[in-house]
N, CA, C and O atoms as a DFTB+ gen file, in Angstrom:
184 C
 N C O
     1  1     -16.915      -2.308     -28.282
     2  2     -16.449      -0.717     -27.305
     3  2     -16.801      -0.855     -26.380
     4  3     -15.948      -0.856     -25.492
     5  1     -18.185      -1.048     -25.993
     6  2     -18.825      -1.085     -24.565
     7  2     -18.383      -2.321     -23.513
     8  3     -18.196      -2.309     -22.296
     9  1     -18.320      -3.108     -24.251
    10  2     -18.134      -4.632     -23.285
    11  2     -16.090      -4.148     -22.954
    12  3     -15.637      -4.503     -21.866
    13  1     -15.202      -3.455     -23.870
    14  2     -14.308      -3.180     -23.385
    15  2     -13.990      -2.153     -22.227
    16  3     -13.106      -2.019     -21.381
    17  1     -15.095      -1.524     -22.586
    18  2     -15.138      -0.273     -21.120
    19  2     -15.225      -0.635     -20.076
    20  3     -14.436      -0.401     -19.160
    21  1     -16.657      -1.565     -20.019
    22  2     -17.042      -2.468     -18.785
    23  2     -15.913      -3.010     -18.175
    24  3     -15.593      -2.625     -17.051
    25  1     -15.063      -4.120     -18.958
    26  2     -13.779      -4.929     -18.642
    27  2     -12.968      -3.817     -17.790
    28  3     -12.969      -3.789     -16.559
    29  1     -12.386      -3.051     -18.488
    30  2     -11.556      -1.667     -17.930
    31  2     -12.044      -1.347     -16.518
    32  3     -11.342      -1.312     -15.508
    33  1     -13.409      -1.110     -16.608
    34  2     -13.526      -0.405     -15.412
    35  2     -13.529      -1.646     -14.241
    36  3     -12.889      -1.699     -13.192
    37  1     -14.458      -2.587     -14.799
    38  2     -13.819      -3.603     -13.537
    39  2     -12.648      -3.618     -12.678
    40  3     -12.412      -3.445     -11.482
    41  1     -11.719      -4.007     -14.199
    42  2     -10.469      -4.116     -13.879
    43  2      -9.964      -3.153     -12.876
    44  3      -9.850      -3.508     -11.703
    45  1      -9.655      -1.963     -13.258
    46  2      -9.523      -1.010     -12.467
    47  2     -10.065      -1.022     -11.086
    48  3      -9.274      -0.778     -10.175
    49  1     -11.286      -1.270     -10.811
    50  2     -11.771      -1.098      -9.792
    51  2     -11.143      -2.873      -8.770
    52  3     -11.118      -2.966      -7.543
    53  1     -10.846      -3.687      -9.487
    54  2     -10.242      -5.060      -8.909
    55  2      -9.024      -4.394      -8.277
    56  3      -8.681      -4.731      -7.144
    57  1      -8.303      -3.394      -9.010
    58  2      -6.653      -3.570      -8.830
    59  2      -6.848      -2.322      -7.689
    60  3      -6.006      -2.191      -6.801
    61  1      -7.875      -1.528      -7.770
    62  2      -7.720      -0.456      -7.126
    63  2      -8.213      -1.008      -5.074
    64  3      -7.923      -0.430      -4.026
    65  1      -8.991      -2.272      -5.312
    66  2      -9.446      -3.149      -4.193
    67  2      -8.078      -3.699      -3.977
    68  3      -7.669      -3.541      -2.827
    69  1      -7.294      -4.289      -4.774
    70  2      -6.215      -4.973      -4.072
    71  2      -5.500      -4.098      -3.754
    72  3      -4.919      -4.489      -2.742
    73  1      -5.150      -3.031      -4.035
    74  2      -3.962      -2.128      -3.490
    75  2      -4.404      -1.570      -1.990
    76  3      -3.610      -1.220      -1.117
    77  1      -5.434      -1.568      -1.917
    78  2      -6.419      -0.660      -0.623
    79  2      -6.252      -1.807       0.257
    80  3      -5.817      -1.637       1.396
    81  1      -6.598      -3.097      -0.230
    82  2      -6.566      -4.645       0.830
    83  2      -4.781      -4.703       1.195
    84  3      -4.418      -4.980       2.338
    85  1      -3.864      -4.439       0.194
    86  2      -2.611      -4.822       0.623
    87  2      -2.120      -3.576       1.489
    88  3      -1.251      -3.808       2.330
    89  1      -2.546      -2.424       1.371
    90  2      -1.811      -1.093       2.293
    91  2      -2.773      -1.376       3.873
    92  3      -2.174      -1.200       4.934
    93  1      -4.115      -1.769       3.889
    94  2      -4.531      -1.901       5.195
    95  2      -3.915      -3.007       5.780
    96  3      -3.804      -2.977       7.005
    97  1      -3.349      -4.299       4.975
    98  2      -2.182      -5.680       5.495
    99  2      -1.256      -4.808       5.985
   100  3      -1.148      -4.829       7.212
   101  1      -0.318      -3.791       5.191
   102  2       0.701      -3.408       5.828
   103  2       0.438      -2.938       7.050
   104  3       1.170      -3.206       8.004
   105  1      -0.906      -1.998       7.179
   106  2      -0.747      -1.279       8.706
   107  2      -0.882      -2.068       9.731
   108  3      -0.321      -1.978      10.823
   109  1      -1.721      -2.933       9.327
   110  2      -1.955      -3.913      10.889
   111  2      -1.027      -4.811      11.240
   112  3      -1.088      -5.427      12.304
   113  1       0.176      -5.002      10.128
   114  2       1.452      -5.774      10.632
   115  2       2.648      -4.794      11.053
   116  3       3.793      -5.114      11.373
   117  1       2.024      -3.384      10.959
   118  2       3.143      -2.157      11.552
   119  2       3.838      -2.225      10.867
   120  3       4.852      -2.566      11.475
   121  1       4.105      -2.104       9.615
   122  2       4.663      -1.186       8.561
   123  2       5.360       0.080       8.300
   124  3       6.333       0.452       7.646
   125  1       3.963       0.890       9.518
   126  2       4.252       2.147       9.151
   127  2       4.242       2.896      10.626
   128  3       3.906       4.080      10.647
   129  1       4.648       2.153      12.008
   130  2       4.534       2.552      13.448
   131  2       5.616       3.547      13.448
   132  3       5.322       4.699      13.766
   133  1       7.180       3.176      13.042
   134  2       8.318       4.163      13.503
   135  2       8.818       4.637      12.474
   136  3       9.777       3.951      12.120
   137  1       8.567       5.754      11.615
   138  2       8.967       6.245      10.844
   139  2      10.486       6.897      10.576
   140  3      11.273       6.922       9.630
   141  1      10.461       7.243      11.501
   142  2      11.380       8.232      12.528
   143  2      12.699       7.818      13.148
   144  3      13.626       8.621      13.250
   145  1      12.791       6.420      13.608
   146  2      13.747       5.962      14.221
   147  2      14.979       5.704      13.185
   148  3      16.102       6.080      13.524
   149  1      14.805       5.141      12.072
   150  2      15.484       4.550      11.256
   151  2      16.746       5.802      10.727
   152  3      17.939       5.511      10.637
   153  1      16.166       7.242      10.411
   154  2      16.921       7.860      10.381
   155  2      17.745       8.418      11.512
   156  3      18.878       8.734      11.148
   157  1      17.506       8.607      12.673
   158  2      18.227       8.958      13.784
   159  2      18.948       7.162      14.240
   160  3      19.553       7.034      15.305
   161  1      18.839       6.469      13.695
   162  2      19.531       5.223      14.220
   163  2      21.024       5.428      13.717
   164  3      21.923       4.806      14.283
   165  1      21.224       6.040      12.967
   166  2      22.791       6.406      12.038
   167  2      23.526       7.281      12.946
   168  3      24.719       7.164      12.668
   169  1      23.338       8.193      14.009
   170  2      23.406       9.053      14.517
   171  2      23.962       8.122      16.004
   172  3      25.035       8.514      16.462
   173  1      23.575       7.456      16.418
   174  2      23.867       6.772      17.784
   175  2      24.845       5.775      17.499
   176  3      25.130       4.929      16.651
   177  1      25.331       6.371      18.860
   178  2      26.854       5.218      18.893
   179  2      26.641       4.164      19.744
   180  3      26.056       4.216      20.826
   181  1      27.206       3.066      19.143
   182  2      27.158       1.693      20.175
   183  2      27.735       1.577      20.931
   184  3      27.646       0.566      21.627
């Protein structure tokens, strides 16, 4: 029982760290820079 709990805690910490690293990578790549433009783009005339 104890070793299962330790494995689950380590697994959840690794998964949380991986999600955090993906989020940091996305911020550095500029994925969240302009969230307003796409919803206004449909109103622009070409």
